[in-house]
Short mmCIF file of the C-alpha atoms (twelve columns), coordinates in Angstrom:
data_MODEL
# 
_entry.id   MODEL 
# 
loop_
_atom_site.group_PDB 
_atom_site.id 
_atom_site.type_symbol 
_atom_site.label_atom_id 
_atom_site.label_alt_id 
_atom_site.label_comp_id 
_atom_site.label_asym_id 
_atom_site.label_seq_id 
_atom_site.Cartn_x 
_atom_site.Cartn_y 
_atom_site.Cartn_z 
_atom_site.pdbx_PDB_model_num 
ATOM 1   C CA . MET A 1   2.623  -11.675 18.618  1 
ATOM 2   C CA . GLY A 2   4.232  -14.773 18.964  1 
ATOM 3   C CA . VAL A 3   7.317  -13.810 19.960  1 
ATOM 4   C CA . GLY A 4   5.194  -11.104 21.878  1 
ATOM 5   C CA . ALA A 5   3.950  -13.489 23.668  1 
ATOM 6   C CA . MET A 6   6.247  -16.157 25.012  1 
ATOM 7   C CA . LYS A 7   8.533  -12.694 26.112  1 
ATOM 8   C CA . GLN A 8   7.882  -10.179 27.880  1 
ATOM 9   C CA . ASP A 9   11.508 -7.815  26.514  1 
ATOM 10  C CA . ILE A 10  10.486 -4.534  24.788  1 
ATOM 11  C CA . LYS A 11  13.795 -5.159  23.325  1 
ATOM 12  C CA . ILE A 12  12.392 -8.784  21.234  1 
ATOM 13  C CA . MET A 13  9.002  -6.842  20.054  1 
ATOM 14  C CA . LEU A 14  10.830 -4.066  18.887  1 
ATOM 15  C CA . LEU A 15  13.673 -6.620  16.669  1 
ATOM 16  C CA . THR A 16  10.566 -9.197  15.826  1 
ATOM 17  C CA . SER A 17  8.343  -5.984  14.662  1 
ATOM 18  C CA . PHE A 18  10.971 -4.344  12.897  1 
ATOM 19  C CA . ALA A 19  12.114 -7.523  10.838  1 
ATOM 20  C CA . GLY A 20  8.258  -8.483  10.196  1 
ATOM 21  C CA . LEU A 21  8.040  -4.303  8.643   1 
ATOM 22  C CA . VAL A 22  11.159 -5.837  6.459   1 
ATOM 23  C CA . ALA A 23  10.122 -8.764  5.780   1 
ATOM 24  C CA . GLY A 24  6.530  -7.703  4.001   1 
ATOM 25  C CA . ALA A 25  7.674  -4.760  2.491   1 
ATOM 26  C CA . CYS A 26  10.216 -6.829  0.848   1 
ATOM 27  C CA . SER A 27  8.160  -9.602  0.312   1 
ATOM 28  C CA . MET A 28  5.641  -7.342  -1.257  1 
ATOM 29  C CA . ALA A 29  8.149  -4.861  -3.576  1 
ATOM 30  C CA . ILE A 30  9.429  -8.281  -5.320  1 
ATOM 31  C CA . GLY A 31  6.123  -9.826  -5.783  1 
ATOM 32  C CA . GLU A 32  5.186  -6.024  -7.676  1 
ATOM 33  C CA . PHE A 33  9.192  -6.615  -9.905  1 
ATOM 34  C CA . ILE A 34  8.076  -9.686  -10.864 1 
ATOM 35  C CA . PHE A 35  4.812  -8.503  -11.545 1 
ATOM 36  C CA . ILE A 36  5.507  -5.758  -13.487 1 
ATOM 37  C CA . TYR A 37  8.318  -7.665  -15.401 1 
ATOM 38  C CA . SER A 38  6.274  -10.352 -16.665 1 
ATOM 39  C CA . GLN A 39  3.648  -7.887  -18.451 1 
ATOM 40  C CA . TYR A 40  7.260  -6.338  -19.296 1 
ATOM 41  C CA . GLU A 41  7.728  -9.341  -20.702 1 
ATOM 42  C CA . LEU A 42  5.281  -10.217 -22.398 1 
ATOM 43  C CA . GLU A 43  5.245  -7.359  -24.737 1 
ATOM 44  C CA . VAL A 44  8.756  -7.723  -25.683 1 
ATOM 45  C CA . ALA A 45  7.298  -11.114 -26.767 1 
ATOM 46  C CA . HIS A 46  3.849  -9.572  -28.528 1 
ATOM 47  C CA . LEU A 47  6.562  -7.769  -30.131 1 
ATOM 48  C CA . LYS A 48  8.885  -9.821  -32.112 1 
ATOM 49  C CA . ARG A 49  6.398  -12.223 -32.416 1 
ATOM 50  C CA . GLY A 50  4.431  -8.936  -33.986 1 
ATOM 51  C CA . LEU A 51  7.596  -8.662  -36.484 1 
ATOM 52  C CA . ALA A 52  7.874  -12.268 -37.508 1 
ATOM 53  C CA . GLU A 53  4.560  -11.336 -38.257 1 
ATOM 54  C CA . GLU A 54  5.620  -8.543  -40.377 1 
ATOM 55  C CA . ARG A 55  8.690  -10.338 -41.814 1 
ATOM 56  C CA . GLN A 56  6.937  -13.161 -42.943 1 
ATOM 57  C CA . ARG A 57  4.032  -11.572 -44.962 1 
ATOM 58  C CA . LYS A 58  6.656  -9.034  -46.135 1 
ATOM 59  C CA . ARG A 59  7.775  -12.703 -47.650 1 
ATOM 60  C CA . LYS A 60  5.065  -13.682 -49.365 1 
ATOM 61  C CA . ASN A 61  3.277  -9.932  -50.795 1 
ATOM 62  C CA . ILE A 62  -0.212 -10.876 -48.090 1 
ATOM 63  C CA . SER A 63  -1.309 -7.076  -48.093 1 
ATOM 64  C CA . ASN A 64  -2.665 -6.158  -44.514 1 
ATOM 65  C CA . VAL A 65  -5.648 -6.702  -44.465 1 
ATOM 66  C CA . ASP A 66  -5.548 -10.726 -44.647 1 
ATOM 67  C CA . LEU A 67  -3.442 -10.019 -41.274 1 
ATOM 68  C CA . CYS A 68  -5.280 -9.451  -37.287 1 
ATOM 69  C CA . GLN A 69  -3.172 -6.738  -35.657 1 
ATOM 70  C CA . TYR A 70  -2.907 -7.251  -32.093 1 
ATOM 71  C CA . PRO A 71  -2.759 -4.325  -29.582 1 
ATOM 72  C CA . VAL A 72  0.329  -3.305  -27.594 1 
ATOM 73  C CA . LEU A 73  0.414  -3.018  -24.129 1 
ATOM 74  C CA . PRO A 74  2.210  0.094   -22.064 1 
ATOM 75  C CA . ILE A 75  3.714  -0.684  -19.793 1 
ATOM 76  C CA . LEU A 76  3.326  3.085   -17.428 1 
ATOM 77  C CA . ARG A 77  5.646  2.445   -14.350 1 
ATOM 78  C CA . SER A 78  9.630  0.585   -14.895 1 
ATOM 79  C CA . PRO A 79  9.283  -2.744  -12.391 1 
ATOM 80  C CA . THR A 80  11.543 -0.582  -10.175 1 
ATOM 81  C CA . GLN A 81  9.817  2.245   -9.396  1 
ATOM 82  C CA . ALA A 82  6.613  0.081   -8.560  1 
ATOM 83  C CA . ALA A 83  8.793  -2.071  -6.189  1 
ATOM 84  C CA . THR A 84  8.921  0.914   -4.359  1 
ATOM 85  C CA . GLU A 85  5.770  1.258   -4.368  1 
ATOM 86  C CA . SER A 86  4.472  -1.085  -3.128  1 
ATOM 87  C CA . ALA A 87  7.246  -1.284  -0.444  1 
ATOM 88  C CA . LEU A 88  6.377  2.263   0.434   1 
ATOM 89  C CA . ALA A 89  2.821  1.406   0.671   1 
ATOM 90  C CA . PHE A 90  3.136  -2.155  3.049   1 
ATOM 91  C CA . SER A 91  5.251  0.352   5.240   1 
ATOM 92  C CA . PRO A 92  2.780  2.185   7.154   1 
ATOM 93  C CA . ARG A 93  0.684  0.103   8.441   1 
ATOM 94  C CA . GLU A 94  3.711  -2.052  10.129  1 
ATOM 95  C CA . ILE A 95  4.928  1.367   11.105  1 
ATOM 96  C CA . VAL A 96  1.745  1.609   13.663  1 
ATOM 97  C CA . LEU A 97  2.859  -1.992  15.237  1 
ATOM 98  C CA . LEU A 98  6.610  -0.640  15.593  1 
ATOM 99  C CA . LEU A 99  5.454  2.095   17.287  1 
ATOM 100 C CA . ALA A 100 2.492  0.358   19.440  1 
ATOM 101 C CA . ALA A 101 5.077  -2.521  20.424  1 
ATOM 102 C CA . ALA A 102 8.135  0.037   21.192  1 
ATOM 103 C CA . PHE A 103 5.740  2.645   22.955  1 
ATOM 104 C CA . VAL A 104 3.560  0.269   24.973  1 
ATOM 105 C CA . LYS A 105 5.380  -0.130  28.477  1 
ATOM 106 C CA . GLU A 106 2.681  -2.541  29.594  1 
ATOM 107 C CA . TYR A 107 2.956  -6.142  28.267  1 
ATOM 108 C CA . LYS A 108 0.008  -6.950  28.491  1 
ATOM 109 C CA . VAL A 109 -1.933 -3.815  27.054  1 
ATOM 110 C CA . ARG A 110 1.338  -4.239  24.202  1 
ATOM 111 C CA . ILE A 111 -0.079 -7.253  22.911  1 
ATOM 112 C CA . GLY A 112 -4.151 -5.901  22.960  1 
ATOM 113 C CA . ALA A 113 -3.334 -2.642  20.661  1 
ATOM 114 C CA . ILE A 114 -1.317 -5.411  18.441  1 
ATOM 115 C CA . VAL A 115 -4.149 -8.086  18.266  1 
ATOM 116 C CA . ALA A 116 -6.484 -5.232  17.932  1 
ATOM 117 C CA . ASP A 117 -3.892 -3.074  14.947  1 
ATOM 118 C CA . VAL A 118 -3.879 -6.137  13.281  1 
ATOM 119 C CA . ASN A 119 -7.237 -6.615  13.054  1 
# 
């Protein structure tokens, strides 16, 4: 909107709208990838800790009753799949903004349409 307020050229508005779409989709995808991958790392650490406790218990001949059992959180989807889904979920709203920038010829109406859609 800032670029659109400064420049009335529709090409500039299309370029900045497309850049916003790509930047937002990448941001959402990277955030989701990091979130899911950190869950994976926590699960691996949990499994390693469980294996270490198991080895230690076997060395000391302690029964299973004395140890707490920690549940393992399953990973339902891969980080790449989650990132792709997040980017695709973000894109439709931004595509509406891109279409508003592309097809509304009147400068003030175009800015109004984008402001209305953002809010």
